[in-house]
C-alpha positions as CSV (number, residue, x, y, z in Angstrom):
1,M,79.9,73.6,-177.2
2,K,78.9,76.1,-179.9
3,L,81.3,78.8,-180.9
4,L,79.4,81.7,-179.4
5,E,77.5,79.9,-176.6
6,G,77.0,82.2,-173.6
7,K,77.8,85.3,-175.6
8,T,75.6,88.3,-176.3
9,A,75.9,90.2,-179.6
10,L,74.7,93.6,-180.7
11,I,74.3,94.1,-184.4
12,T,73.3,97.4,-186.0
13,G,71.2,97.6,-189.2
14,A,70.3,93.9,-189.1
15,A,66.6,93.8,-190.2
16,R,67.7,92.5,-193.6
17,G,70.6,91.8,-195.9
18,I,74.1,91.2,-194.5
19,G,73.1,92.2,-191.0
20,Q,70.3,89.7,-190.9
21,S,72.6,86.9,-192.1
22,I,75.1,87.8,-189.3
23,A,72.3,87.7,-186.8
24,F,71.2,84.3,-187.9
25,K,74.7,83.0,-188.0
26,F,75.5,84.2,-184.5
27,A,72.2,82.7,-183.2
28,E,73.0,79.4,-184.8
29,A,76.4,79.5,-183.0
30,G,74.6,79.9,-179.7
31,A,74.7,83.7,-179.1
32,D,71.9,85.8,-177.8
33,V,71.3,88.6,-180.3
34,A,70.1,92.2,-179.9
35,F,69.8,94.1,-183.1
36,T,68.8,97.6,-184.2
37,D,67.2,99.1,-187.3
38,L,65.4,102.4,-188.0
39,A,62.0,100.9,-187.4
40,I,60.4,97.7,-186.1
41,D,58.8,96.6,-189.4
42,D,58.0,93.2,-191.0
43,H,61.7,92.7,-191.8
44,A,62.7,93.3,-188.2
45,R,60.0,91.0,-186.9
46,E,61.1,88.3,-189.3
47,T,64.7,88.7,-188.2
48,E,63.7,88.6,-184.5
49,A,61.7,85.4,-185.1
50,G,64.5,83.8,-187.0
51,I,66.9,84.5,-184.2
52,K,64.6,82.9,-181.6
53,A,64.1,79.9,-183.8
54,F,67.6,78.8,-182.8
55,G,66.6,78.6,-179.2
56,V,68.4,81.8,-178.1
57,K,67.3,85.2,-176.9
58,G,66.6,87.7,-179.7
59,K,65.2,91.2,-179.7
60,A,64.8,94.0,-182.2
61,Y,65.2,97.7,-181.2
62,A,64.2,100.8,-183.2
63,S,67.1,103.1,-183.2
64,D,68.8,105.8,-185.4
65,A,72.4,104.6,-185.3
66,S,73.6,108.0,-186.5
67,D,72.2,109.8,-183.5
68,F,74.4,109.7,-180.4
69,T,71.7,110.3,-177.8
70,D,69.5,107.7,-179.4
71,T,72.4,105.2,-179.3
72,E,73.0,105.9,-175.6
73,K,69.3,105.1,-175.0
74,V,69.1,101.9,-177.0
75,V,72.4,100.5,-175.6
76,G,71.0,101.2,-172.1
77,E,67.9,99.2,-173.0
78,I,69.9,96.3,-174.4
79,L,72.1,96.1,-171.3
80,N,69.0,96.1,-169.1
81,D,67.4,93.3,-171.2
82,F,70.6,91.2,-171.9
83,G,72.9,92.2,-169.1
84,K,76.1,92.4,-171.2
85,I,77.5,92.9,-174.7
86,D,80.3,90.6,-175.8
87,I,80.2,91.3,-179.5
88,L,79.4,94.5,-181.4
89,V,78.9,94.5,-185.1
90,N,78.7,98.0,-186.7
91,N,76.8,97.2,-189.8
92,A,74.3,100.0,-190.4
93,G,74.9,101.8,-193.7
94,I,73.4,103.6,-196.7
95,T,74.4,104.8,-200.1
96,R,73.6,108.0,-202.0
97,D,75.6,107.4,-205.1
98,T,76.3,110.1,-207.7
99,L,79.3,111.8,-209.3
100,L,81.0,114.3,-207.0
101,M,80.1,117.2,-209.4
102,R,76.4,116.4,-208.8
103,M,76.7,115.4,-205.2
104,T,74.9,117.6,-202.8
105,E,76.1,118.6,-199.3
106,E,73.1,116.7,-197.9
107,Q,74.1,113.5,-199.7
108,W,77.6,113.8,-198.4
109,D,76.6,114.5,-194.9
110,M,74.0,111.8,-194.7
111,V,76.3,109.0,-195.8
112,I,79.1,110.1,-193.5
113,K,76.7,110.4,-190.6
114,V,75.0,107.0,-191.0
115,N,78.0,105.0,-192.1
116,L,80.8,106.5,-190.1
117,K,79.4,108.4,-187.2
118,S,77.2,105.4,-186.2
119,V,80.4,103.4,-185.8
120,F,81.8,106.1,-183.4
121,N,78.5,106.2,-181.6
122,F,78.1,102.5,-180.8
123,T,81.8,101.8,-180.2
124,K,82.1,104.8,-177.9
125,I,79.1,103.8,-175.8
126,V,79.7,100.0,-175.8
127,Q,83.4,100.3,-175.1
128,P,83.1,100.9,-171.3
129,V,81.0,97.8,-171.0
130,M,83.8,95.7,-172.7
131,L,86.5,97.5,-170.7
132,K,84.8,96.5,-167.5
133,Q,84.4,92.9,-168.8
134,R,88.1,93.0,-170.0
135,S,86.9,91.2,-173.2
136,G,85.0,91.8,-176.4
137,S,85.0,91.7,-180.1
138,I,84.2,94.8,-182.3
139,I,83.5,94.1,-186.0
140,N,83.1,97.1,-188.3
141,M,81.6,96.7,-191.8
142,S,83.8,98.6,-194.3
143,S,84.0,97.9,-198.1
144,V,86.5,97.2,-200.8
145,V,85.4,100.6,-202.1
146,G,86.9,102.1,-198.9
147,V,90.3,100.7,-200.1
148,S,90.1,101.1,-203.9
149,G,87.6,103.9,-204.3
150,N,84.8,103.9,-206.9
151,A,83.5,106.5,-209.3
152,G,80.2,107.9,-208.2
153,Q,80.8,106.8,-204.6
154,A,83.1,109.5,-203.1
155,N,80.9,109.8,-200.0
156,Y,80.5,106.1,-199.5
157,A,84.2,105.4,-200.1
158,A,85.2,108.1,-197.7
159,S,82.9,106.7,-195.0
160,K,84.2,103.2,-195.5
161,A,87.9,104.3,-195.6
162,G,87.2,106.2,-192.4
163,I,86.0,103.0,-190.7
164,I,89.3,101.3,-191.6
165,G,91.3,104.0,-189.9
166,F,89.0,104.1,-186.9
167,T,89.2,100.3,-186.6
168,K,93.0,100.2,-186.5
169,S,93.1,103.1,-184.0
170,V,90.6,101.5,-181.6
171,A,92.4,98.1,-181.8
172,R,95.6,99.9,-180.5
173,E,93.7,101.7,-177.8
174,V,91.8,98.7,-176.3
175,G,93.9,95.7,-177.0
176,S,95.6,95.7,-173.6
177,R,92.1,95.1,-172.1
178,G,91.4,92.0,-174.1
179,I,89.2,93.7,-176.7
180,R,89.7,93.1,-180.3
181,C,88.6,95.4,-183.2
182,N,88.6,94.3,-186.8
183,A,86.9,95.4,-190.1
184,I,85.4,93.4,-192.9
185,A,85.6,94.8,-196.5
186,P,82.9,93.1,-198.5
187,G,83.1,93.2,-202.3
188,F,80.2,92.7,-204.7
189,I,77.6,91.0,-202.5
190,D,74.2,89.8,-203.8
191,T,71.8,91.9,-201.7
192,E,68.6,93.8,-202.2
193,M,70.7,96.9,-202.8
194,T,72.9,95.4,-205.5
195,R,70.0,93.7,-207.2
196,K,68.7,97.2,-208.1
197,L,71.7,97.7,-210.4
198,P,71.2,97.2,-214.1
199,E,71.9,93.7,-215.3
200,D,74.7,94.8,-217.6
201,V,76.4,96.5,-214.6
202,R,76.1,93.4,-212.5
203,V,77.5,91.2,-215.3
204,E,80.5,93.5,-215.9
205,W,81.2,93.7,-212.1
206,T,81.2,89.9,-211.9
207,K,83.8,89.7,-214.7
208,Q,86.2,91.6,-212.4
209,I,86.0,89.0,-209.7
210,P,88.5,86.1,-210.0
211,L,85.9,83.7,-208.4
212,R,83.4,84.8,-211.1
213,R,80.5,85.2,-208.8
214,A,78.9,87.7,-206.5
215,G,79.4,87.0,-202.8
216,T,76.4,86.1,-200.6
217,P,75.5,87.7,-197.2
218,D,76.4,84.3,-195.7
219,D,80.0,84.7,-197.0
220,V,80.2,87.9,-194.9
221,A,78.4,86.3,-192.0
222,N,80.9,83.4,-191.9
223,T,83.8,85.9,-191.6
224,S,81.9,87.8,-188.9
225,L,81.5,84.5,-187.0
226,F,85.2,83.9,-187.2
227,L,86.0,87.4,-185.9
228,A,83.4,87.2,-183.1
229,S,84.6,83.8,-181.8
230,N,87.8,82.7,-180.1
231,L,89.0,81.2,-183.4
232,S,90.3,84.7,-184.0
233,S,91.6,85.4,-180.5
234,Y,94.9,86.7,-181.9
235,V,93.5,88.8,-184.7
236,S,93.0,92.5,-184.1
237,G,93.3,95.7,-186.1
238,Q,92.9,93.8,-189.4
239,V,90.8,94.4,-192.5
240,I,89.5,91.1,-194.0
241,H,88.5,91.4,-197.6
242,V,85.5,89.2,-198.5
243,C,85.5,89.9,-202.2
244,G,86.2,86.8,-204.2
245,G,89.7,88.1,-205.0
246,M,88.5,91.4,-206.5
247,N,90.9,93.4,-204.3
248,T,94.3,91.6,-204.2
């Protein structure tokens, strides 16, 4: 039997990058996968096709994860189509990097709204489903920056640190009902976003990693699979660093 056979997962921001890798990993493990992104574009259609290629149900939904009303609507659609939600991965996120002295209120608000409020939105709305089922796994995507901070990312670091506090609080609230809530803190992961960094910055960043390489989306997806499955049935309220030893 596959690790996630018979399970239904909901992943936010999964049209590409880490979210897409998680979607494929879950599908390979036997889960039906619903995922959201801002729009149903070529990337979303590619992800949907990739999920279905594993012989499971997969569907993309256009949704603004930072909007509570929109989240209520899309979760309702997913429940209507899939019947249940066993796993929630709050992965949607953006960056608007700049030094605090140059950061606008709009840049601050946008990052907090997309990265942190989206986690509140989906967890708040999916929680009653899991409470009724008396089971579920919630996985929130934080960052090593949320633990250590980083110059030029005060908004991003604040949002990711907030996710950690949120995760630990929710784990305490819902644990008695068989629901687990954990966070993953990726380090320097080779994605479309990090590839836009200057080469000298990428090289210098890699030097700070004991394993001497950037992580891959699959590295994060493998940890997500562990947290989604019964292999982690006694793991809750934790922050797992997937960073090659960068944060020790």
